[in-house]
C-alpha positions as CSV (number, residue, x, y, z in Angstrom):
1,M,-9.3,41.9,-3.2
2,L,-7.4,41.7,0.0
3,L,-6.4,38.4,1.6
4,K,-5.9,39.2,5.3
5,N,-4.0,37.6,8.2
6,A,-2.8,34.3,6.5
7,R,0.4,32.5,7.1
8,I,2.1,32.9,3.8
9,I,4.6,30.1,2.9
10,N,6.6,30.7,-0.3
11,P,9.4,28.0,-0.6
12,K,11.2,29.8,-3.4
13,T,12.2,32.6,-1.0
14,N,11.9,30.5,2.2
15,F,9.2,33.1,3.3
16,D,7.0,31.9,6.2
17,K,5.2,34.8,7.9
18,I,1.7,36.1,8.8
19,S,0.9,38.7,6.1
20,D,-1.7,40.1,3.7
21,I,-1.9,39.9,-0.1
22,R,-3.6,42.5,-2.3
23,I,-4.8,41.3,-5.7
24,E,-5.8,43.7,-8.5
25,N,-7.1,42.5,-11.9
26,G,-5.7,39.0,-11.2
27,I,-2.2,40.2,-10.3
28,I,-0.5,40.3,-6.9
29,K,0.1,44.0,-6.3
30,E,1.1,44.1,-2.6
31,I,2.4,41.8,0.1
32,G,2.8,43.0,3.7
33,V,1.7,43.1,7.3
34,D,-1.5,45.0,8.2
35,L,-2.2,46.4,4.7
36,T,-4.7,49.2,4.6
37,V,-8.2,48.0,3.6
38,K,-9.3,49.8,0.4
39,D,-10.7,46.9,-1.6
40,D,-14.0,45.7,-2.9
41,E,-13.6,42.3,-1.1
42,V,-11.7,41.5,2.1
43,I,-11.2,37.9,3.1
44,D,-10.0,37.1,6.6
45,L,-7.8,34.0,6.4
46,T,-6.8,33.9,10.1
47,G,-5.5,30.4,10.9
48,K,-5.2,29.5,7.2
49,I,-2.1,29.1,5.0
50,I,-1.5,30.7,1.6
51,T,1.0,28.9,-0.7
52,P,1.8,29.3,-4.4
53,G,-0.8,27.4,-6.4
54,L,-0.2,23.7,-6.5
55,I,1.3,22.3,-9.8
56,D,0.7,18.7,-11.0
57,M,3.3,17.7,-13.6
58,H,1.8,14.3,-14.2
59,C,-1.9,13.6,-14.8
60,H,-4.3,11.9,-17.2
61,L,-7.4,13.6,-18.4
62,R,-8.5,10.9,-20.9
63,E,-10.0,13.2,-23.5
64,P,-10.1,12.7,-26.4
65,G,-11.1,9.1,-26.7
66,F,-12.0,8.0,-23.2
67,T,-14.5,10.5,-22.0
68,A,-16.5,7.9,-20.0
69,K,-13.5,7.9,-17.6
70,E,-12.9,11.6,-17.5
71,T,-13.2,14.7,-19.6
72,I,-11.0,17.8,-19.8
73,K,-13.7,19.7,-18.0
74,T,-14.2,17.2,-15.1
75,G,-10.5,16.7,-14.8
76,I,-9.8,20.4,-14.5
77,L,-12.6,20.8,-11.9
78,S,-11.2,17.9,-10.0
79,A,-7.7,19.5,-10.1
80,I,-9.1,22.8,-8.9
81,E,-10.9,21.0,-6.0
82,G,-7.5,19.6,-5.1
83,G,-5.9,23.0,-4.9
84,Y,-4.1,23.0,-8.3
85,T,-3.6,26.1,-10.4
86,A,-1.5,24.3,-13.0
87,I,-1.6,20.8,-14.5
88,C,0.3,18.8,-17.1
89,P,-1.8,16.1,-18.8
90,M,-0.1,13.2,-20.5
91,A,-0.4,12.1,-24.1
92,N,-1.9,8.6,-23.9
93,T,-5.4,9.6,-25.1
94,N,-7.1,8.4,-28.3
95,P,-5.8,9.9,-30.6
96,F,-2.5,10.4,-28.9
97,V,-1.2,13.9,-28.3
98,D,1.6,13.4,-30.8
99,N,0.4,15.9,-33.4
100,L,-0.6,19.5,-33.6
101,T,-4.3,18.8,-34.3
102,T,-4.8,16.9,-31.0
103,L,-2.6,19.3,-29.0
104,T,-4.6,22.3,-30.3
105,Y,-7.9,20.5,-29.5
106,I,-7.1,19.8,-25.8
107,I,-5.7,23.3,-25.2
108,N,-8.9,24.9,-26.7
109,R,-11.1,22.5,-24.6
110,A,-9.2,23.5,-21.4
111,K,-9.7,27.2,-22.2
112,E,-13.5,26.6,-22.3
113,V,-13.3,25.5,-18.6
114,S,-11.1,27.9,-16.7
115,D,-7.8,29.8,-16.8
116,I,-6.0,27.0,-15.0
117,G,-2.4,26.7,-16.1
118,F,-2.6,24.0,-18.8
119,Y,0.7,22.6,-19.9
120,P,0.4,19.5,-22.1
121,I,3.1,16.8,-22.1
122,C,3.2,15.4,-25.6
123,A,4.3,12.0,-26.7
124,V,8.0,11.3,-27.3
125,T,7.3,9.2,-30.3
126,K,4.5,8.9,-32.9
127,G,1.8,6.5,-31.6
128,L,3.8,5.8,-28.4
129,T,5.9,3.3,-30.3
130,D,9.6,2.8,-30.4
131,E,9.8,4.1,-34.0
132,K,9.7,7.8,-34.9
133,I,10.2,10.9,-32.8
134,V,7.4,13.5,-32.9
135,N,7.8,17.0,-34.4
136,V,9.3,18.5,-31.2
137,S,9.7,22.1,-32.3
138,E,6.2,22.4,-33.8
139,L,4.6,21.0,-30.6
140,L,6.7,23.2,-28.3
141,D,5.8,26.3,-30.4
142,N,2.1,25.5,-29.9
143,G,1.8,24.9,-26.2
144,A,3.6,21.6,-25.3
145,I,5.8,21.8,-22.2
146,A,7.6,18.4,-22.2
147,F,7.5,14.9,-23.7
148,S,6.6,11.5,-22.3
149,N,5.2,8.2,-23.5
150,D,3.8,7.7,-20.0
151,G,1.8,4.5,-19.9
152,K,4.4,2.9,-22.0
153,P,8.2,2.8,-21.7
154,V,10.6,3.9,-24.4
155,E,12.6,0.7,-24.6
156,N,14.6,1.3,-27.7
157,M,17.7,2.8,-26.1
158,H,19.1,4.2,-29.4
159,L,15.8,6.0,-30.1
160,L,15.8,7.3,-26.5
161,K,19.3,8.6,-26.9
162,E,18.4,10.5,-30.0
163,A,15.1,11.8,-28.6
164,L,16.9,13.0,-25.5
165,K,19.5,14.9,-27.4
166,Y,16.9,16.4,-29.7
167,I,14.4,17.4,-27.0
168,N,17.1,18.8,-24.8
169,S,18.4,20.9,-27.7
170,H,14.9,22.5,-27.7
171,N,15.3,23.3,-24.0
172,S,12.7,20.7,-23.0
173,I,12.8,17.4,-21.2
174,I,11.5,13.8,-21.3
175,S,9.5,12.5,-18.4
176,S,10.1,8.7,-18.2
177,H,7.8,5.9,-17.6
178,S,10.6,3.6,-16.4
179,E,9.5,0.0,-16.9
180,D,10.9,-3.2,-18.4
181,S,7.8,-4.5,-20.2
182,S,9.2,-8.0,-20.5
183,L,9.4,-8.2,-16.7
184,A,6.0,-6.5,-16.1
185,N,4.4,-8.9,-18.7
186,G,0.8,-9.1,-17.5
187,G,1.5,-8.6,-13.8
188,V,-1.2,-7.3,-11.6
189,I,0.4,-6.2,-8.3
190,N,3.8,-6.2,-6.7
191,E,5.6,-9.5,-6.9
192,G,6.0,-10.6,-3.3
193,K,4.2,-12.2,-0.3
194,V,0.8,-10.6,-1.2
195,S,0.8,-11.7,-4.8
196,A,1.7,-15.2,-3.7
197,R,-1.0,-15.2,-1.1
198,L,-3.7,-14.1,-3.6
199,G,-2.4,-16.2,-6.4
200,L,-1.8,-13.1,-8.7
201,K,0.9,-12.6,-11.2
202,G,3.4,-10.2,-9.7
203,I,5.4,-7.3,-11.1
204,P,8.9,-7.5,-9.6
205,S,10.5,-4.3,-8.3
206,I,13.4,-4.6,-10.8
207,T,10.8,-3.9,-13.5
208,E,11.3,-0.3,-12.6
209,S,14.9,-0.2,-11.3
210,L,16.4,-2.0,-14.2
211,A,14.8,0.5,-16.6
212,V,16.0,3.4,-14.4
213,A,19.5,2.0,-14.5
214,R,19.7,1.7,-18.2
215,E,18.1,5.1,-18.8
216,L,20.6,6.7,-16.5
217,E,23.4,5.4,-18.6
218,V,21.8,7.0,-21.7
219,V,21.5,10.3,-19.7
220,R,25.2,9.9,-18.7
221,A,26.3,9.3,-22.3
222,V,24.6,12.5,-23.7
223,N,24.9,14.7,-20.6
224,G,21.1,15.3,-20.9
225,R,18.3,16.6,-18.7
226,Y,15.9,13.9,-17.7
227,H,12.9,13.3,-15.4
228,F,11.8,10.1,-13.8
229,A,8.0,9.8,-13.2
230,H,6.2,7.9,-10.4
231,I,9.3,6.4,-8.6
232,S,8.2,3.6,-6.3
233,T,11.1,1.4,-5.3
234,K,14.0,1.6,-2.9
235,R,16.5,0.6,-5.6
236,S,15.3,3.3,-8.0
237,V,15.7,5.9,-5.2
238,E,19.3,4.6,-4.6
239,L,20.1,4.8,-8.3
240,I,18.8,8.3,-8.7
241,R,20.5,9.5,-5.5
242,Q,23.8,8.2,-6.8
243,A,23.2,9.7,-10.3
244,K,22.7,13.1,-8.7
245,K,25.9,12.7,-6.7
246,D,27.6,12.0,-9.9
247,G,26.4,15.3,-11.3
248,L,23.8,13.9,-13.7
249,K,21.0,16.4,-14.5
250,V,18.1,14.2,-13.4
251,T,15.0,14.9,-11.4
252,A,12.3,12.6,-10.1
253,E,8.8,12.5,-8.8
254,T,6.7,10.2,-6.7
255,A,2.9,10.0,-6.2
256,P,1.1,10.1,-2.8
257,H,0.0,6.5,-2.9
258,Y,3.7,5.4,-2.8
259,F,4.2,7.1,0.6
260,S,0.7,6.3,1.9
261,L,0.0,2.7,0.9
262,T,1.9,-0.6,0.5
263,E,1.1,-4.0,-0.9
264,D,-0.1,-5.0,2.6
265,D,-3.2,-2.8,2.1
266,I,-4.4,-5.2,-0.6
267,I,-6.2,-7.6,1.6
268,D,-8.4,-9.1,-1.1
269,Y,-8.9,-8.7,-4.9
270,D,-10.0,-5.1,-4.8
271,A,-8.9,-3.3,-7.9
272,K,-9.1,0.1,-6.4
273,Y,-5.5,-0.6,-5.2
274,K,-4.3,-1.5,-8.7
275,V,-1.9,1.1,-10.0
276,N,1.2,1.2,-12.2
277,P,3.8,1.0,-10.9
278,P,2.2,-1.2,-8.2
279,L,2.1,-0.5,-4.5
280,R,5.3,-1.8,-3.1
281,T,6.7,-2.9,0.3
282,K,7.1,-1.0,3.5
283,E,10.8,-0.9,2.8
284,D,10.1,0.8,-0.5
285,L,7.7,3.2,1.1
286,N,10.3,4.2,3.7
287,A,12.9,4.7,0.9
288,V,10.5,6.9,-1.0
289,I,10.0,9.1,2.1
290,E,13.8,9.2,2.6
291,G,14.2,10.2,-1.1
292,L,11.7,13.1,-0.5
293,K,13.5,14.1,2.7
294,D,17.0,14.3,1.1
295,G,15.9,15.8,-2.2
296,T,16.5,12.7,-4.3
297,I,12.8,12.9,-5.2
298,D,12.2,16.5,-6.2
299,C,8.4,16.7,-6.4
300,I,5.1,15.1,-5.7
301,A,2.8,14.5,-8.7
302,T,-0.7,12.9,-8.6
303,D,-0.5,10.5,-11.6
304,H,-4.3,11.1,-11.6
305,A,-5.4,8.2,-13.8
306,P,-9.2,7.9,-13.7
307,H,-11.3,5.0,-14.8
308,T,-15.0,4.3,-14.6
309,V,-16.4,2.8,-11.5
310,H,-17.6,-0.2,-13.5
311,E,-14.0,-0.8,-14.7
312,K,-12.5,-0.6,-11.2
313,L,-15.1,-3.0,-9.9
314,L,-14.0,-5.7,-12.3
315,P,-11.8,-8.6,-10.9
316,I,-8.4,-7.2,-10.2
317,Q,-6.9,-9.3,-13.0
318,N,-9.1,-7.6,-15.5
319,A,-9.4,-4.1,-14.1
320,P,-7.3,-1.2,-15.5
321,M,-4.4,0.3,-13.5
322,G,-4.8,3.8,-12.1
323,I,-6.7,5.8,-9.5
324,A,-8.1,9.4,-9.1
325,G,-5.5,11.5,-7.5
326,F,-6.2,15.3,-7.6
327,E,-8.6,15.6,-4.7
328,T,-6.6,13.7,-2.1
329,A,-3.0,14.4,-3.0
330,L,-2.2,17.4,-0.8
331,A,-4.2,16.0,2.1
332,L,-2.3,12.7,1.9
333,A,1.0,14.6,2.0
334,L,0.0,16.7,5.0
335,T,-1.4,13.7,6.8
336,N,1.4,11.2,6.1
337,L,4.5,13.5,5.8
338,V,3.8,16.8,7.8
339,H,1.7,15.6,10.7
340,T,3.9,12.6,11.2
341,E,6.9,15.0,11.2
342,K,8.7,13.1,8.4
343,L,9.0,16.4,6.4
344,P,8.7,20.0,7.3
345,L,5.6,21.8,5.9
346,I,7.7,24.2,3.7
347,E,9.5,21.2,2.1
348,V,6.2,19.5,1.3
349,I,4.8,22.7,-0.2
350,R,8.1,23.0,-2.2
351,K,7.5,19.6,-3.8
352,F,4.0,20.7,-5.0
353,T,5.0,24.2,-6.2
354,I,8.4,25.6,-7.1
355,A,10.1,22.2,-7.7
356,P,7.8,21.2,-10.6
357,S,7.8,24.8,-11.8
358,N,11.6,24.8,-12.0
359,I,11.8,21.4,-13.7
360,L,9.4,22.6,-16.4
361,N,10.4,26.3,-16.5
362,L,6.9,27.5,-15.9
363,K,6.1,31.1,-15.9
364,N,3.6,32.6,-13.3
365,Q,3.5,29.4,-11.3
366,G,5.2,28.2,-8.1
367,N,6.0,31.6,-6.6
368,I,4.3,34.4,-4.7
369,Q,5.7,37.6,-6.0
370,I,4.5,41.1,-6.7
371,D,3.4,41.6,-10.3
372,N,3.0,37.8,-10.8
373,E,-0.4,36.3,-11.6
374,A,-2.4,35.5,-8.4
375,N,-2.2,31.7,-8.6
376,L,-2.6,30.7,-5.0
377,T,-3.8,27.8,-2.8
378,V,-5.4,28.4,0.6
379,I,-4.9,25.5,3.1
380,D,-6.3,24.5,6.4
381,L,-3.5,22.5,7.9
382,N,-5.5,21.0,10.8
383,E,-8.9,20.3,9.4
384,E,-9.8,16.7,9.9
385,W,-12.1,15.2,7.2
386,I,-13.2,11.9,5.8
387,V,-12.7,11.2,2.1
388,D,-16.0,10.6,0.3
389,A,-15.2,9.5,-3.2
390,S,-18.9,9.7,-4.2
391,K,-18.5,13.5,-4.0
392,F,-15.4,13.8,-6.2
393,K,-15.5,16.3,-9.0
394,S,-13.7,13.7,-11.1
395,K,-15.8,11.1,-12.9
396,C,-13.7,8.5,-11.2
397,R,-15.7,8.2,-7.9
398,I,-13.8,5.3,-6.5
399,S,-10.6,5.5,-4.4
400,P,-8.4,3.4,-2.1
401,F,-8.7,6.3,0.3
402,D,-12.5,6.4,0.4
403,G,-13.6,6.5,4.0
404,V,-10.1,7.4,5.3
405,K,-9.7,10.2,7.8
406,L,-7.1,12.8,6.7
407,K,-5.8,15.9,8.4
408,G,-5.3,19.1,6.4
409,R,-6.8,20.1,3.0
410,P,-7.0,22.9,0.5
411,K,-9.9,25.3,1.2
412,M,-9.6,27.7,-1.7
413,T,-7.9,27.7,-5.1
414,I,-7.2,31.1,-6.7
415,I,-6.4,31.2,-10.4
416,K,-5.5,34.6,-11.9
417,G,-7.4,36.2,-9.0
418,K,-10.5,34.1,-9.4
419,I,-11.6,32.3,-6.3
420,Y,-12.8,28.7,-6.2
421,N,-14.0,27.5,-2.8
422,I,-13.4,23.9,-1.8
423,G,-15.1,21.5,0.4
């Protein structure tokens, strides 16, 4: 197969040039200008962009236990529709992915669907409690890539300290759900003018930043590697920025809704805007964008957290937190970061590709290179389209972006040389 005349953007090498790519048996065999046609299939991609396949280091597939919300199959198909060639599902299923049996089950289920890079993030502790660390070496030896209690914070700082040392000693990391649960305590949306107007219990921004601050002190004490998930507040960005200046080995992600929406978008009691952490203020949104610009925030993850339409149509006080993220993530970044000239295109692509690959030490992901697997995403930077959540591949066909016009989208996902057309 020969991919012709595309603009190839590879952030790892800062390559940005019109070129061709030849793929043989799922492997990139040649990259160059005006390659000779000698292939069974030639695809002219004039006007399109080829990037390394997108990587999502934070998503929820719900299986086992919550298959009405999503299955591994529908989640993977949704990820492919979003341009992803690799995903990292979190452990808060039922049963939790805190043991070898459940880990093996989800890996085998994924293999039944596609060859997508499937890198499970297992629980830090048994049962996502603050009691006992999981069998780290056994899980890593059988397909786990990292550890997180996402959905629940680890609030026992002694246990976190010991877990961090132990997991780092196995050349892996913890991805933190940074939250002070005593402050969150039943909150619905961000604590501020909108929560006051709607009469809803708020979640103060220090719920996140206080947890970030204390976790940074643990990282400092053990000189560990540590990753902060779904950063949403100005103060959290400031704390992580200073920690990096101090030489701490920390990385961070945000999700598209934190640079695309604010609490002001919640004009009534619509639970499709209910996420955790909650949508914050305009000041927080701007700080998140600044964090992306200066590298404080290393990557963009979806935090794809699907629920049934019935659940998301409940009153906001009773509805679960989380939204579908795979199928709008790249388009939101192109629309709200690239086309607004807040970030250069190559930097946005970096945050979807080589940045998460480097954090997780992934092989065959995040780079376009001869003799690597052909894991690629083809993008139309300028296509304007309107989100139609009813057509999502995800079971979660409700979204705060339903009906919104976006500019730019993935058009083709290539996994080990196999093409999946999009849209």
